[in-house]
C-alpha positions in Angstrom: 120.2 106.5 98.6 117.1 104.7 97.9 117.7 104.1 94.7 114.6 105.2 93.1 113.5 108.1 91.3 112.1 111.0 92.8 108.9 111.0 90.5 108.3 107.9 91.8 108.8 108.8 95.5 106.2 111.6 94.5 104.3 109.0 93.4 104.3 107.4 96.8 103.6 110.3 98.7 100.6 111.4 97.1 98.9 107.2 97.3 99.3 106.5 93.7 101.5 103.8 94.3 102.8 101.5 96.6 106.3 100.8 97.4 107.5 97.0 96.7 108.5 95.3 99.9 113.1 95.9 99.0 111.9 99.7 98.4 109.7 99.8 101.4 112.8 98.2 103.6 115.3 101.0 102.0 112.8 103.4 102.4 112.7 102.5 106.2 116.5 102.2 106.8 116.6 105.7 105.1 114.4 107.4 106.9 115.6 105.7 110.7 111.7 105.5 111.2 111.1 104.0 114.5 109.2 100.5 114.8 105.6 101.4 114.9 106.5 103.5 111.7 108.9 100.9 110.0 105.8 98.7 110.6 103.2 100.8 109.2 105.3 101.3 105.7 106.0 97.6 105.3 102.4 96.7 105.8 101.5 98.7 103.0 104.1 97.3 100.9 103.6 95.2 98.2 105.5 91.5 97.3 105.1 91.8 93.4 106.1 94.9 92.5 109.6 96.6 91.0 112.5 95.0 92.2 110.4 91.9 93.9 107.9 91.9 90.7 108.6 87.5 90.1 109.0 88.2 86.6 112.4 90.1 87.2 113.4 87.1 89.9 113.0 84.7 87.3 115.4 86.8 84.8 117.9 87.8 87.3 117.2 91.5 87.0 
């Protein structure tokens, strides 16, 4: 539903990875997080990872 692998979800759950802002927003939507939970998840997100990495944006990927 979020568009990431189950292995990546395990990494997020175990704290081995931080989600990109895009993934965090999708997770918040799918999990129907309330305002506080959504804010906490987005605070943990990074804006230069995965789909949000600047090089991907430059190349239109």
